[in-house]
C-alpha positions as semicolon CSV with decimal commas, in nm:
position;residue;x (nm);y (nm);z (nm)
1;M;-1,958;-0,734;3,010
2;K;-1,612;-0,710;2,865
3;R;-1,565;-0,825;2,527
4;K;-1,282;-1,056;2,496
5;I;-1,099;-1,091;2,120
6;V;-0,745;-1,086;2,025
7;T;-0,505;-0,903;1,871
8;V;-0,193;-0,926;1,645
9;C;0,036;-0,745;1,424
10;L;0,297;-0,888;1,187
11;A;0,499;-0,587;1,071
12;A;0,851;-0,587;0,846
13;V;1,102;-0,856;0,898
14;L;0,970;-1,071;1,110
15;V;0,904;-0,794;1,398
16;I;0,569;-0,928;1,566
17;I;0,366;-0,733;1,834
18;A;0,170;-0,952;1,983
19;V;-0,093;-0,794;2,232
20;A;-0,396;-0,956;2,437
21;G;-0,586;-0,707;2,575
22;A;-0,736;-0,724;2,949
23;S;-0,994;-0,477;2,913
24;L;-1,140;-0,459;2,550
25;A;-0,921;-0,486;2,197
26;Y;-1,016;-0,611;1,831
27;L;-0,945;-0,919;1,571
28;T;-0,675;-0,737;1,375
29;D;-0,388;-0,874;1,143
30;T;-0,110;-0,738;0,927
31;D;0,071;-0,926;0,668
32;E;0,406;-0,844;0,486
33;R;0,418;-0,976;0,128
34;T;0,384;-1,358;0,179
35;N;0,445;-1,368;0,576
36;T;0,161;-1,482;0,753
37;F;0,090;-1,478;1,132
38;T;-0,252;-1,498;1,267
39;V;-0,436;-1,516;1,592
40;G;-0,857;-1,549;1,585
41;D;-1,054;-1,556;1,307
42;V;-0,900;-1,196;1,142
43;D;-0,650;-1,357;0,865
44;I;-0,502;-1,117;0,607
45;T;-0,263;-1,203;0,247
46;L;-0,080;-0,882;0,099
47;V;-0,079;-1,030;-0,254
48;E;0,206;-0,858;-0,464
49;Q;0,144;-0,906;-0,842
50;R;0,307;-0,769;-1,171
51;K;0,162;-0,744;-1,533
52;G;0,391;-1,020;-1,714
53;A;0,398;-1,165;-2,063
54;N;0,072;-1,386;-2,016
55;G;-0,110;-1,196;-1,771
56;L;-0,034;-1,103;-1,388
57;E;0,226;-1,327;-1,205
58;S;0,362;-1,344;-0,849
59;Y;0,610;-1,038;-0,766
60;G;0,858;-1,235;-0,606
61;E;1,131;-1,082;-0,327
62;G;1,380;-1,006;-0,614
63;S;1,545;-0,686;-0,697
64;Y;1,328;-0,481;-0,979
65;K;1,529;-0,236;-1,178
66;L;1,430;0,130;-1,188
67;K;1,550;0,431;-1,440
68;P;1,457;0,829;-1,478
69;G;1,155;0,805;-1,683
70;K;0,759;0,911;-1,641
71;S;0,452;0,686;-1,570
72;N;0,349;0,685;-1,931
73;D;0,699;0,580;-2,121
74;G;0,741;0,275;-2,007
75;N;0,979;0,333;-1,708
76;A;0,715;0,247;-1,459
77;V;0,751;-0,125;-1,250
78;S;0,428;-0,267;-1,236
79;K;0,363;-0,332;-0,876
80;I;-0,026;-0,467;-0,785
81;V;-0,080;-0,472;-0,448
82;T;-0,381;-0,633;-0,325
83;V;-0,506;-0,788;-0,004
84;K;-0,695;-1,083;0,065
85;N;-0,929;-1,163;0,375
86;N;-0,871;-1,567;0,432
87;G;-1,065;-1,537;0,765
88;T;-1,402;-1,561;0,897
89;E;-1,483;-1,188;1,008
90;D;-1,561;-0,875;0,773
91;A;-1,256;-0,648;0,823
92;Y;-1,143;-0,311;0,779
93;V;-0,800;-0,287;0,541
94;W;-0,526;-0,043;0,478
95;V;-0,208;-0,049;0,306
96;E;0,118;0,157;0,430
97;L;0,458;0,234;0,185
98;R;0,745;0,287;0,404
99;I;0,996;0,462;0,156
100;P;1,346;0,584;0,233
101;A;1,327;0,950;0,367
102;Y;1,588;1,128;0,081
103;L;1,332;0,997;-0,207
104;V;1,042;1,208;-0,082
105;S;1,089;1,553;-0,146
106;N;1,027;1,838;0,158
107;E;0,807;1,994;-0,009
108;Y;0,544;1,659;0,009
109;K;0,670;1,619;0,384
110;A;0,576;1,985;0,442
111;E;0,170;2,072;0,496
112;P;-0,074;1,955;0,330
113;H;0,165;1,679;0,213
114;T;0,037;1,713;-0,142
115;N;0,308;1,858;-0,331
116;E;0,455;1,535;-0,513
117;S;0,601;1,691;-0,798
118;K;0,998;1,691;-0,630
119;N;0,972;1,340;-0,542
120;A;1,240;1,097;-0,656
121;L;1,039;0,796;-0,609
122;H;0,626;0,798;-0,738
123;W;0,379;0,566;-0,661
124;N;0,087;0,527;-0,880
125;S;-0,254;0,365;-0,800
126;Y;-0,527;0,304;-1,016
127;G;-0,727;0,622;-1,091
128;C;-1,063;0,415;-1,134
129;F;-1,050;0,246;-0,775
130;N;-0,987;0,572;-0,604
131;V;-1,263;0,751;-0,421
132;E;-1,124;1,091;-0,523
133;Y;-1,076;0,987;-0,908
134;N;-1,342;0,712;-0,957
135;S;-1,616;0,949;-1,166
136;G;-1,323;0,994;-1,424
137;N;-1,197;0,826;-1,726
138;Y;-0,927;0,636;-1,572
139;W;-0,954;0,284;-1,665
140;R;-0,711;0,214;-1,926
141;L;-0,464;0,095;-1,716
142;A;-0,685;-0,118;-1,533
143;V;-0,802;-0,299;-1,841
144;S;-0,421;-0,288;-1,993
145;D;-0,325;-0,509;-1,626
146;G;-0,646;-0,755;-1,650
147;I;-0,766;-0,639;-1,349
148;V;-1,103;-0,527;-1,519
149;D;-1,267;-0,594;-1,837
150;A;-1,393;-0,365;-2,102
151;D;-1,711;-0,294;-1,927
152;H;-1,556;-0,226;-1,622
153;K;-1,599;-0,561;-1,418
154;V;-1,320;-0,762;-1,228
155;T;-1,180;-1,027;-1,373
156;N;-1,094;-1,185;-1,041
157;A;-1,431;-1,348;-0,937
158;N;-1,306;-1,367;-0,598
159;M;-1,255;-0,986;-0,614
160;V;-1,501;-0,739;-0,467
161;A;-1,678;-0,537;-0,705
162;V;-1,559;-0,183;-0,805
163;E;-1,838;-0,030;-0,650
164;D;-1,792;-0,173;-0,296
165;G;-1,423;-0,185;-0,316
166;L;-1,281;0,207;-0,399
167;W;-0,968;0,299;-0,221
168;H;-0,870;0,632;-0,093
169;D;-0,555;0,809;-0,216
170;Y;-0,234;0,814;-0,050
171;E;-0,188;1,011;0,195
172;Y;0,102;1,127;0,420
173;V;0,148;0,954;0,765
174;G;0,488;1,118;0,911
175;T;0,798;0,946;0,931
176;E;1,015;0,680;1,125
177;D;1,337;0,553;1,228
178;N;1,466;0,975;1,353
179;G;1,298;1,099;1,003
180;N;1,480;0,844;0,812
181;T;1,152;0,668;0,636
182;V;0,848;0,832;0,519
183;V;0,538;0,639;0,568
184;I;0,223;0,708;0,343
185;R;-0,086;0,540;0,381
186;T;-0,394;0,418;0,184
187;K;-0,729;0,302;0,296
188;M;-1,051;0,087;0,190
189;E;-1,328;0,287;0,232
190;N;-1,593;-0,025;0,277
191;V;-1,497;-0,343;0,489
192;L;-1,358;-0,588;0,275
193;P;-1,584;-0,915;0,328
194;A;-1,456;-1,233;0,458
195;G;-1,329;-1,489;0,157
196;K;-1,290;-1,183;-0,046
197;T;-1,016;-0,999;-0,218
198;S;-0,962;-0,590;-0,275
199;L;-0,890;-0,408;-0,549
200;P;-0,536;-0,359;-0,607
201;A;-0,442;-0,054;-0,365
202;L;-0,102;0,021;-0,587
203;A;-0,050;-0,015;-0,928
204;Q;0,327;0,072;-0,998
205;V;0,576;0,281;-0,937
206;Y;0,884;0,438;-1,118
207;M;1,204;0,700;-1,065
208;D;1,129;1,056;-1,142
209;W;1,265;1,162;-1,502
210;R;1,485;1,419;-1,347
211;V;1,693;1,206;-1,175
212;T;2,073;1,246;-1,302
213;K;2,410;1,141;-1,244
214;T;2,672;1,377;-1,060
215;A;2,941;1,471;-1,311
216;D;3,189;1,211;-1,096
217;G;2,936;0,947;-1,186
218;N;2,945;0,840;-0,780
219;K;2,601;0,968;-0,712
220;F;2,223;1,043;-0,822
221;Q;2,116;1,410;-0,815
222;L;1,756;1,436;-0,714
223;P;1,451;1,630;-0,824
224;D;1,458;1,893;-0,528
225;G;1,853;1,968;-0,574
226;T;1,955;1,703;-0,269
227;E;2,234;1,439;-0,356
228;I;2,248;1,078;-0,264
229;P;2,509;0,763;-0,323
230;K;2,473;0,588;-0,607
231;D;2,431;0,263;-0,414
232;A;2,179;0,476;-0,149
233;S;1,864;0,192;-0,100
234;W;1,562;0,266;-0,345
235;K;1,375;-0,015;-0,113
236;I;1,002;-0,007;-0,084
237;D;0,846;-0,169;0,198
238;V;0,472;-0,251;0,182
239;R;0,249;-0,408;0,468
240;A;-0,111;-0,409;0,487
241;Y;-0,362;-0,416;0,783
242;A;-0,659;-0,523;0,904
243;I;-0,908;-0,504;1,210
244;Q;-1,249;-0,653;1,266
245;A;-1,558;-0,440;1,150
246;D;-1,749;-0,592;1,375
247;G;-1,795;-0,294;1,664
248;I;-1,596;-0,024;1,451
249;D;-1,788;0,225;1,272
250;G;-1,542;0,342;0,973
251;I;-1,245;0,278;0,873
252;D;-1,055;0,544;1,031
253;A;-1,206;0,445;1,328
254;A;-1,027;0,122;1,230
255;I;-0,713;0,308;1,212
256;A;-0,781;0,466;1,569
257;A;-0,868;0,133;1,718
258;F;-0,589;-0,049;1,586
259;A;-0,307;0,177;1,715
260;D;-0,527;0,203;2,071
261;N;-0,560;-0,211;2,094
262;G;-0,543;-0,324;2,424
263;K;-0,468;0,012;2,578
């Protein structure tokens, strides 16, 4: 007997893709910022916050200034991204960033996609919430931002415990829009239970300290030597995805099932 399960995908700028497979499909949902579109029992909200004077505050849809600097010299822009599972089904979740390709160096675009040193735009996660770095001493920023207390316990009662909610480090996925957009992804290792909020998948972004204006003042020169117009976009598109955990063995299988859903 075949299982009938519904699929929904909400992408950027309200581009909606809905698939109802006649054979095998899964409950899924995608949310960008505060937009929500759901079918069935998988329902997520992408929450963006930043550190404010009185704790975390809503990020909003406005523009935020970047200036050349380093992550530890006060120039990083707080961008705290979590995923809330509003549904009744446990779900696998992942988050993708879409970044203008000219802000990502050719060194990073090339195999093995790990050399970020010449990127014009950098993204930081909380190391203490990463599978790869959790064993190290990377708690300072998470404590300072109020995500965890001095004992490294989450301060939000609805958030998953640190040991249950680790994310993988961001990985290069590929390009879109004829190579003009780079896609990178982080994925939560374990299932996000129904009613729970994930640990932050992103902490902050910042402009590389080597970004400078050209002599005529009309362009920016990037760390890899390329030049872009002064008014070129630095937009970061954040998207969250979810798929029911039932019947799926692990996060990588979940991502593959989402891509193949209804086919």
